[in-house]
C-alpha positions as CSV (number, residue, x, y, z in Angstrom):
1,M,-33.2,195.2,82.9
2,P,-35.6,193.4,85.6
3,S,-33.2,191.2,87.8
4,A,-34.0,187.4,87.8
5,S,-36.3,186.1,90.1
6,P,-34.6,184.4,93.0
7,A,-34.0,180.4,93.1
8,R,-36.6,178.8,95.2
9,T,-34.9,177.1,98.1
10,Q,-35.8,173.8,99.2
11,P,-37.9,173.5,102.5
12,K,-35.5,171.7,105.2
13,P,-36.8,168.2,106.0
14,L,-38.3,167.7,109.3
15,I,-36.7,164.8,111.1
16,V,-38.2,163.3,114.6
17,I,-35.4,161.9,117.0
18,V,-37.0,159.4,119.0
19,E,-34.6,158.9,121.6
20,D,-34.9,158.6,125.4
21,E,-31.1,159.2,126.0
22,A,-31.3,162.8,126.0
23,D,-27.6,164.2,125.6
24,L,-27.3,161.5,122.9
25,A,-30.6,162.7,121.2
26,N,-29.6,166.6,121.2
27,L,-26.2,165.9,119.7
28,V,-28.0,164.4,116.6
29,A,-30.4,167.0,116.4
30,G,-27.1,169.6,116.7
31,H,-25.5,167.8,113.7
32,L,-28.7,167.7,111.8
33,E,-29.8,171.0,112.2
34,R,-26.1,172.2,111.2
35,V,-26.5,170.5,108.1
36,G,-29.8,172.2,107.0
37,M,-32.9,169.9,108.7
38,H,-35.2,170.6,111.3
39,T,-35.7,168.3,114.6
40,Q,-38.3,167.1,116.9
41,I,-37.2,165.3,120.0
42,C,-39.7,162.7,121.6
43,N,-37.7,160.7,124.7
44,R,-40.9,158.8,124.7
45,A,-42.8,156.1,121.5
46,Q,-46.3,158.2,122.5
47,H,-44.9,161.5,122.5
48,A,-43.5,160.6,119.0
49,L,-47.2,159.2,118.3
50,K,-49.1,161.9,119.9
51,F,-47.0,164.5,117.5
52,L,-47.1,162.7,114.2
53,K,-51.1,162.3,114.3
54,R,-50.7,166.2,114.6
55,N,-47.8,167.2,112.3
56,F,-46.4,166.2,108.9
57,A,-42.5,165.0,109.2
58,N,-40.2,163.8,106.6
59,L,-38.4,161.2,108.5
60,I,-38.1,159.1,111.5
61,L,-34.9,158.0,113.8
62,L,-36.3,155.5,115.9
63,D,-34.6,153.8,118.6
64,I,-35.9,150.2,119.5
65,N,-35.3,150.3,123.3
66,L,-37.7,152.9,124.5
67,P,-38.8,153.5,128.1
68,D,-42.7,153.3,127.4
69,Q,-42.3,150.6,124.6
70,S,-40.5,149.0,122.0
71,G,-39.4,150.9,118.5
72,F,-40.8,148.1,116.9
73,A,-44.5,148.7,118.5
74,L,-44.2,152.4,117.5
75,A,-43.7,151.4,113.9
76,E,-46.5,149.2,114.1
77,E,-49.0,151.9,115.6
78,L,-47.5,154.4,112.7
79,K,-48.8,152.0,109.7
80,A,-52.3,150.9,112.2
81,A,-52.8,154.8,112.0
82,D,-52.1,155.3,108.6
83,I,-48.6,157.8,108.8
84,N,-46.7,156.4,106.3
85,I,-43.4,158.2,106.9
86,P,-40.2,156.7,106.2
87,I,-38.0,155.1,109.2
88,I,-34.4,155.0,110.3
89,F,-33.8,152.4,113.2
90,L,-31.2,153.6,115.4
91,T,-30.2,151.6,118.1
92,G,-27.7,150.2,120.1
93,N,-28.8,146.5,118.8
94,V,-26.3,145.0,117.2
95,E,-28.4,141.4,116.5
96,E,-28.9,140.3,113.5
97,T,-32.6,138.8,114.0
98,S,-33.0,142.7,115.2
99,K,-32.1,144.2,112.1
100,V,-34.1,141.8,110.0
101,R,-37.1,142.3,111.8
102,G,-36.9,146.0,111.4
103,L,-36.3,145.7,107.7
104,D,-39.1,143.2,107.5
105,M,-41.5,145.3,108.8
106,G,-40.9,148.2,106.6
107,G,-37.7,150.2,108.0
108,D,-36.0,152.0,105.0
109,D,-32.5,151.5,107.2
110,Y,-31.0,150.0,110.3
111,V,-28.1,152.0,112.1
112,T,-26.1,150.7,115.2
113,K,-24.5,152.8,117.5
114,P,-21.9,154.0,117.6
115,F,-22.3,155.6,114.3
116,S,-20.7,158.5,112.7
117,Y,-22.6,161.5,112.0
118,A,-21.5,161.9,108.5
119,E,-22.7,158.5,107.2
120,L,-26.1,158.9,109.5
121,T,-26.5,162.2,107.5
122,A,-25.6,160.3,104.3
123,R,-28.4,157.6,105.1
124,I,-31.1,160.0,105.9
125,R,-30.5,161.6,102.4
126,A,-30.4,158.8,101.0
127,V,-34.0,157.5,102.4
128,L,-35.4,161.3,101.6
129,R,-34.6,160.5,98.0
130,R,-36.1,157.1,98.2
131,A,-39.2,158.5,99.6
132,E,-39.5,161.4,97.1
133,V,-39.1,159.3,94.0
134,K,-42.1,157.3,95.1
135,T,-44.7,159.9,95.9
136,D,-43.5,161.5,92.7
137,L,-46.2,158.5,91.3
138,N,-49.0,159.5,93.6
139,V,-51.4,161.2,91.2
140,T,-53.8,161.1,95.1
141,K,-52.7,159.7,98.4
142,N,-54.4,156.2,97.5
143,V,-53.6,156.5,93.6
144,R,-50.8,156.3,91.8
145,V,-50.0,156.7,88.1
146,S,-49.1,153.1,87.4
147,D,-52.5,151.9,89.0
148,E,-54.1,149.6,86.4
149,P,-57.4,151.5,84.3
150,F,-60.7,150.1,85.7
151,D,-64.5,150.6,84.8
152,F,-66.9,152.7,87.1
153,C,-70.7,152.8,86.4
154,G,-70.0,152.7,82.6
155,A,-66.9,154.6,82.2
156,R,-63.1,153.4,82.0
157,V,-60.9,155.6,83.9
158,T,-57.3,155.4,83.2
159,P,-55.1,156.9,86.2
160,V,-52.2,157.1,84.1
161,R,-53.5,159.6,81.9
162,L,-55.7,161.2,84.2
163,E,-58.5,160.2,82.0
164,I,-62.1,158.8,81.7
165,S,-63.7,157.4,78.9
166,F,-67.8,157.3,78.0
167,P,-69.2,154.8,76.0
168,N,-70.2,158.0,73.8
169,G,-66.8,158.1,72.8
170,V,-65.8,161.2,74.6
171,T,-62.5,161.3,76.5
172,Q,-62.2,163.8,79.2
173,K,-59.2,164.6,81.9
174,L,-60.0,163.7,85.3
175,G,-59.0,165.6,88.0
176,R,-56.8,164.0,90.6
177,K,-59.3,164.0,93.7
178,E,-62.1,163.2,91.6
179,L,-59.8,160.4,90.5
180,G,-59.1,159.6,94.3
181,I,-62.4,159.4,95.2
182,L,-63.5,157.0,92.1
183,A,-60.7,154.9,92.9
184,Y,-61.4,154.5,96.8
185,L,-64.9,153.5,95.5
186,N,-64.4,151.3,93.4
187,A,-61.9,149.7,96.1
188,H,-64.4,149.3,98.4
189,A,-67.7,148.3,96.7
190,G,-70.4,147.1,99.0
191,E,-69.1,148.7,102.1
192,V,-70.3,151.8,104.0
193,I,-67.8,154.7,103.4
194,T,-67.5,157.3,106.6
195,R,-66.8,160.9,105.1
196,K,-63.3,160.8,107.2
197,A,-62.3,157.9,105.5
198,L,-62.8,158.8,102.6
199,I,-61.3,161.9,102.9
200,H,-58.0,160.6,104.9
201,S,-57.7,158.4,101.8
202,V,-57.9,160.9,99.0
203,W,-56.0,163.8,101.0
204,G,-54.2,162.3,103.6
205,V,-54.6,162.0,107.2
206,H,-53.2,165.0,108.1
207,A,-55.1,167.0,105.3
208,D,-57.5,169.8,106.9
209,V,-60.5,169.1,104.7
210,K,-64.1,169.9,105.4
211,S,-66.9,167.8,104.6
212,R,-68.4,170.6,102.5
213,S,-65.3,170.3,100.2
214,L,-66.1,166.7,99.9
215,D,-69.3,167.5,98.6
216,Q,-68.4,169.6,96.2
217,Y,-65.7,167.4,94.4
218,I,-68.9,164.8,94.6
219,V,-71.2,167.1,93.2
220,K,-68.7,167.6,90.3
221,V,-68.0,163.5,89.6
222,R,-72.0,163.4,89.3
223,D,-72.1,166.1,87.3
224,L,-70.1,164.3,84.9
225,Y,-71.4,161.3,84.9
226,T,-74.7,163.0,84.0
227,S,-73.5,165.3,81.2
228,H,-72.6,161.6,79.4
229,G,-76.1,160.3,80.1
230,L,-74.8,157.9,83.2
231,S,-76.3,157.1,86.3
232,L,-74.5,157.0,89.4
233,D,-77.6,155.9,91.3
234,A,-75.2,152.7,92.7
235,F,-73.3,155.5,94.4
236,R,-75.7,156.5,97.4
237,T,-75.3,159.0,100.7
238,V,-76.1,157.2,103.9
239,H,-77.1,160.0,106.0
240,G,-75.1,160.7,109.4
241,I,-72.4,158.0,108.2
242,G,-71.2,159.0,104.6
243,Y,-71.5,156.9,101.6
244,I,-72.0,153.3,99.8
245,F,-71.3,152.6,96.6
246,D,-73.5,149.3,95.6
247,P,-73.0,148.4,91.9
248,K,-74.7,145.1,92.4
249,G,-77.6,146.5,94.4
250,E,-77.6,144.0,97.6
251,S,-77.9,147.1,100.2
252,D,-80.9,149.1,101.7
253,L,-78.9,151.9,102.7
254,G,-79.0,155.1,101.3
255,K,-82.5,154.1,99.3
C-alpha cells in the first residue's frame, strides 16, 4: 500500500522589523524566529523601503521614531509606491494622538513598549489572519469577487462568477488575468495606460511579468470579442507607451 503523501507545511511568514535600536531589533527577531517566522531587520526607514520595493513580505513592525524619517512618513511612502503590506506600529510613543494617527492612516495595530513577546506574537498572527481573509476575495490584485458587474464594449462582465456575457446569449468563463485587464481598462477609460501600470495593477508591483506575456493576454481578450462579433476598436495601442481605452472616441492616440 503506497504511503500517504506528506502534509504540506505552511510557508513561514516574513516579518520586516524596522527598528534602529539594534539590541531590541535582534531580541524581537530572535523571538519571532523561534515561533516559526522569518525576519528581516532594517535600522532605517529608507532601508526598509528599498527592501520592500524588491521583496515580498507579510508584515512590517514599524517604529515611529527612526533616524532618517518617521515611521508615519514611511507608511505613506509605502502606500504611494503601491506596497500594500500590513503594518503594526511598535513604538515607545504612548500618546493617544499618535496611536489614533497610526490607525487612521491604515495601520493594522499599535503596540507600545515595553511589551510582552507572547502578546506581540498573538497580535502579529491576528493581523496575518485578517490579511489572509482579505486577500482571499481577490481575483487579481485589482479585482475582488465582491466587485459589481460592469459593461465593456457590448459585453457584461461579472467578477463574482468570473464570467462574460455577450449579446448573442452566450456566457463564458473569463480568465483571472483577462478579467483584471478589462476591469483596469474600464476604470481608466480615456487615459493613456502604460504597460508597466497595467502589469502592476493586475499582477502586482513585485510580479516578474514581461510585456510579451501581457501581449498574449490582450490577444486572448481581442480574440474572445471577435469570436462573438464584437469590436474592440476603442482599445488601441499607443506605440512606445502602452494603450488607451477610448470608448467615446475623443482621442486620436493609436489611430
